[in-house]
C-alpha positions as CSV (number, residue, x, y, z in Angstrom):
1,M,139.5,217.7,251.7
2,D,142.1,217.9,249.3
3,K,145.5,219.0,250.6
4,A,146.0,221.3,247.6
5,Y,142.7,222.8,248.0
6,L,143.3,223.5,251.7
7,V,147.0,225.1,250.7
8,R,145.1,227.2,248.2
9,E,142.5,228.4,250.9
10,V,145.2,229.3,253.4
11,K,147.2,231.2,250.7
12,S,143.8,233.2,249.6
13,F,143.4,233.8,253.1
14,L,146.6,235.2,253.7
15,M,146.8,237.6,250.4
16,D,142.8,238.8,251.3
17,E,143.3,242.1,252.5
18,D,140.0,242.7,253.5
19,G,140.6,241.8,257.3
20,V,143.3,244.7,257.3
21,G,141.1,247.3,258.6
22,V,139.7,245.2,261.4
23,I,143.1,244.3,262.5
24,E,144.4,247.6,262.5
25,L,141.4,248.5,264.6
26,V,142.0,246.1,267.1
27,L,145.5,246.9,267.6
28,I,144.5,250.6,268.0
29,L,142.0,249.6,270.7
30,V,145.0,247.4,272.2
31,V,146.8,250.4,272.4
32,L,144.1,252.7,274.0
33,I,143.4,250.2,276.6
34,G,146.9,249.6,277.3
35,L,147.3,253.6,277.8
36,V,144.2,253.5,279.8
37,I,145.7,250.9,282.4
38,V,148.8,252.7,282.5
39,F,147.5,256.1,283.2
40,K,144.5,254.8,285.3
41,K,145.5,256.8,288.6
42,Q,146.2,260.0,286.6
43,I,142.9,259.9,284.9
44,N,140.8,259.1,287.8
45,T,142.3,262.0,290.0
46,L,141.7,264.4,286.5
47,L,138.2,263.0,286.4
48,T,137.8,263.5,290.0
49,N,138.9,267.1,290.1
50,I,136.8,268.0,287.1
51,F,133.6,266.6,288.6
52,K,134.5,268.4,291.6
53,Q,134.7,271.7,290.1
54,I,131.4,271.0,288.0
55,N,129.6,270.7,291.3
56,S,130.9,273.6,292.8
57,K,129.9,275.6,289.7
58,S,126.5,274.2,289.3
59,K,126.2,275.2,293.3
60,E,126.7,278.8,292.4
61,V,124.0,278.7,289.7
62,Y,121.3,277.5,291.9
């Protein structure tokens, strides 16, 4: 491979903006996963309480 060709390809890759959307989605997912990890206990408690209420209300229907 020619060095100039490699430099052109690297510049072309860096200037290409098609991958920006993918990078944004990955960063959003990383932030969301981080929030879930940080608030795991609170989310778990909230979901447990919600499902307890659902179970108790569904028993009233039957």
